[in-house]
Every structure is written in C-alpha cells, then in structure tokens.
N, CA, C and O of each residue as an XYZ file, in Angstrom:
260
protein
N     -16.797    -48.120      7.694
C     -16.643    -46.754      7.053
C     -15.716    -47.142      5.771
O     -14.546    -47.523      5.729
N     -16.885    -46.850      4.505
C     -15.569    -47.310      3.524
C     -14.613    -46.661      3.621
O     -14.369    -45.861      4.525
N     -13.739    -47.010      2.405
C     -12.326    -46.131      2.333
C     -12.181    -45.266      1.232
O     -12.483    -45.522      0.066
N     -11.798    -44.443      1.585
C     -11.958    -42.960     -0.117
C     -10.885    -43.639     -0.665
O      -9.961    -44.296     -0.185
N     -11.347    -43.216     -2.190
C     -10.541    -43.845     -2.766
C      -9.189    -42.924     -3.243
O      -9.327    -41.748     -2.904
N      -8.405    -43.095     -3.682
C      -6.384    -42.560     -3.480
C      -7.124    -40.967     -4.450
O      -7.119    -39.912     -3.816
N      -7.673    -40.956     -5.859
C      -7.629    -39.912     -6.427
C      -8.381    -38.698     -5.702
O      -8.079    -37.505     -5.697
N      -9.481    -39.380     -5.074
C     -10.364    -38.047     -4.236
C      -9.698    -37.786     -2.900
O      -9.664    -36.697     -2.327
N      -9.266    -38.730     -2.552
C      -8.352    -38.227     -1.470
C      -6.958    -37.009     -1.592
O      -6.501    -36.226     -0.759
N      -6.604    -37.286     -2.958
C      -5.587    -36.158     -2.943
C      -6.163    -34.952     -3.331
O      -5.667    -33.865     -3.033
N      -7.388    -35.111     -4.109
C      -8.282    -34.324     -4.846
C      -8.283    -32.885     -3.516
O      -8.019    -31.698     -3.709
N      -8.792    -33.770     -1.859
C      -9.943    -33.066     -0.776
C      -8.630    -32.301     -0.515
O      -8.676    -31.090     -0.301
N      -6.949    -33.266     -0.531
C      -6.111    -32.415      0.076
C      -5.396    -31.661     -0.635
O      -4.850    -30.731     -0.043
N      -5.195    -31.786     -1.915
C      -5.246    -30.030     -2.564
C      -6.143    -29.093     -2.596
O      -6.005    -27.881     -2.761
N      -7.010    -29.682     -2.440
C      -8.079    -28.180     -1.740
C      -8.320    -27.711     -0.420
O      -9.253    -26.951     -0.160
N      -7.470    -28.159      0.467
C      -7.529    -27.699      1.145
C      -6.214    -27.058      1.836
O      -6.308    -26.339      2.830
N      -4.725    -27.447      1.099
C      -3.803    -27.464      1.034
C      -3.760    -26.023      0.430
O      -3.473    -25.020      1.083
N      -4.050    -26.044     -0.775
C      -4.862    -24.459     -1.123
C      -5.219    -23.731     -0.798
O      -4.614    -22.668     -0.934
N      -6.619    -23.788     -0.051
C      -7.534    -22.993      0.660
C      -6.447    -22.281      1.603
O      -6.335    -21.058      1.695
N      -5.581    -23.318      2.362
C      -4.771    -22.831      3.417
C      -3.408    -21.464      3.084
O      -3.047    -20.437      3.661
N      -3.037    -22.158      1.928
C      -1.694    -21.309      1.569
C      -2.456    -19.493      1.267
O      -2.159    -18.349      1.612
N      -3.624    -20.201      0.375
C      -3.986    -18.493     -0.269
C      -4.866    -17.504      0.858
O      -5.214    -16.336      0.682
N      -5.154    -18.569      2.339
C      -5.648    -17.765      4.009
C      -3.891    -16.526      4.041
O      -3.740    -15.304      4.039
N      -2.759    -17.916      4.071
C      -2.060    -16.947      4.426
C      -1.314    -16.084      3.603
O      -0.716    -15.158      4.150
N      -1.245    -16.223      2.408
C      -0.879    -15.233      1.722
C      -1.688    -13.760      1.697
O      -1.088    -12.687      1.756
N      -2.823    -13.856      1.622
C      -3.703    -13.101      2.066
C      -3.188    -12.509      3.790
O      -3.422    -11.301      3.783
N      -2.997    -12.641      4.243
C      -2.589    -12.590      6.023
C      -1.635    -11.462      5.428
O      -2.034    -10.304      5.546
N      -0.207    -11.726      4.693
C       1.018    -11.677      4.604
C       0.716     -9.779      3.768
O       1.249     -8.701      4.029
N      -0.435    -10.197      2.680
C      -0.591     -8.792      1.778
C      -1.850     -7.738      2.832
O      -2.342     -6.723      2.340
N      -2.108     -8.075      3.877
C      -2.980     -7.591      4.721
C      -1.726     -6.787      5.704
O      -1.567     -5.567      5.720
N      -0.870     -7.829      6.530
C       0.604     -7.422      7.130
C       1.297     -6.030      5.845
O       2.141     -5.154      6.034
N       0.939     -6.183      5.298
C       2.230     -5.677      3.944
C       1.179     -4.096      3.711
O       1.746     -3.011      3.580
N       0.130     -4.175      3.699
C      -0.344     -2.792      3.188
C      -0.678     -1.924      4.489
O      -1.012     -0.741      4.420
N      -0.514     -2.858      6.049
C      -0.969     -2.202      7.216
C       0.638     -1.459      7.633
O       0.763     -0.431      8.299
N       1.645     -2.187      7.114
C       2.598     -1.772      7.392
C       3.269     -0.476      6.442
O       4.058      0.398      6.802
N       2.831     -0.638      5.508
C       3.217      1.027      3.907
C       2.700      1.983      4.604
O       1.513      1.807      4.877
N       3.302      3.194      5.092
C       2.882      4.208      5.269
C       2.114      5.027      4.077
O       2.274      4.926      2.861
N       1.346      5.759      4.718
C       0.432      6.491      3.617
C       1.131      7.198      2.911
O       1.871      7.833      3.662
N       1.334      7.474      1.777
C       1.820      8.480      0.621
C       1.035      9.998      0.509
O       0.022      9.930     -0.186
N       1.323     11.355      1.071
C       0.170     12.245      0.682
C       1.271     12.473     -0.410
O       2.498     12.391     -0.462
N       0.067     12.854     -1.404
C       0.495     13.887     -3.005
C       0.694     14.736     -2.339
O       0.281     15.111     -1.242
N       1.654     15.203     -3.336
C       2.218     16.682     -3.281
C       1.543     17.660     -4.156
O       1.434     17.534     -5.376
N       0.984     18.888     -3.273
C       0.662     20.335     -4.016
C       1.399     21.070     -5.353
O       1.293     22.256     -5.041
N       1.650     21.059     -5.831
C       2.315     21.494     -7.607
C       1.838     22.996     -6.991
O       2.718     23.782     -6.637
N       0.576     23.321     -6.890
C       0.813     24.807     -6.867
C       0.974     25.421     -5.769
O       1.590     26.482     -5.674
N       0.261     24.619     -4.521
C       0.587     25.056     -3.326
C       2.327     25.207     -2.948
O       2.643     25.999     -2.060
N       3.006     24.702     -3.405
C       4.633     25.066     -3.583
C       4.544     25.725     -4.320
O       5.096     26.741     -3.898
N       4.151     25.916     -5.359
C       4.908     27.043     -6.491
C       4.545     28.545     -5.555
O       5.373     29.358     -5.144
N       2.577     28.596     -5.341
C       1.994     29.895     -4.323
C       3.278     30.710     -3.101
O       3.612     31.881     -2.921
N       3.888     28.818     -2.195
C       4.783     29.489     -1.137
C       5.758     29.936     -2.161
O       6.078     31.041     -1.723
N       6.271     29.796     -3.004
C       7.626     30.075     -3.555
C       7.676     31.142     -3.954
O       8.719     31.786     -4.072
N       6.379     31.593     -4.283
C       6.100     32.581     -4.662
C       6.048     34.179     -4.095
O       6.478     35.242     -4.543
N       5.232     33.760     -2.768
C       5.527     34.351     -1.660
C       6.802     35.027     -1.117
O       7.415     36.030     -0.752
N       6.728     33.754     -1.339
C       8.051     34.230     -0.499
C       9.485     35.121     -1.692
O      10.381     35.718     -1.095
N       9.505     35.104     -2.653
C      10.132     35.395     -3.777
C      10.176     37.236     -3.523
O      10.985     38.158     -3.624
N       8.341     36.947     -3.033
C       7.727     38.826     -2.952
C       8.447     39.098     -1.942
O       9.372     39.909     -1.991
N       8.049     38.341     -0.719
C       8.889     38.947      0.071
C      10.336     39.610      0.226
O      10.728     40.584      0.869
N      10.817     38.918     -0.412
C      12.319     39.146     -0.389
C      12.886     40.356     -1.082
O      13.839     41.114     -0.902
N      11.914     40.226     -1.944
C      11.907     41.462     -3.127
C      11.632     42.935     -2.433
O      12.374     43.909     -2.556
N      10.287     42.883     -1.602
C       9.883     44.042     -0.869
C      10.791     44.058     -0.216
O      11.280     45.169     -0.426
N      11.649     43.337      0.777
C      12.748     43.635      1.738
C      14.047     44.336      1.721
O      14.783     44.816      2.582
N      14.070     44.212      0.295
C      15.094     44.946     -0.250
C      14.957     45.767     -1.111
O      15.813     46.181     -1.893
N      13.745     46.089     -1.016
C      13.528     47.460     -1.879
C      13.238     48.589     -0.395
O      13.285     49.811     -0.538
N      12.982     48.013      0.805
C      12.617     48.967      1.949
C      14.161     48.714      2.622
O      14.369     49.384      3.634
N      15.255     47.834      2.181
C      16.424     48.455      3.130
C      17.162     48.771      2.046
O      18.256     49.318      2.182
C-alpha cells in the first residue's frame, strides 16, 4: 500500500473534522429550536374589542344600579 502524502492526509483530516463539527453544530441548533417555546402573536384588535365590551358592560351596570 502506498503512503499518503502529508498534504493530502492533512486535507482529508481537515475535511472530516469540518464535517463532524458541522454536524455537531446542526444538532445543537435543532435542540435549541425544539427547546424554544412557540410564541403566539398578540391580536391587538381582539384585545381592544374585549376592552370595549368590558367598558360597555360596566357603563350599562352603572346605569341600571
């Protein structure tokens, strides 16, 4: 079996190391994405509508009593 040139061996080793490092980082990103809670968007129209309904109910109750 022929001996592999040192430069070729260094290139192969660097490529394998880079591949392994990239896979490790990809696994870390997947863990972060899975661990992050899903944030729901706030619907400001719904909040404003609810506040308006509560205000109207309060005003109605003040008129009745």
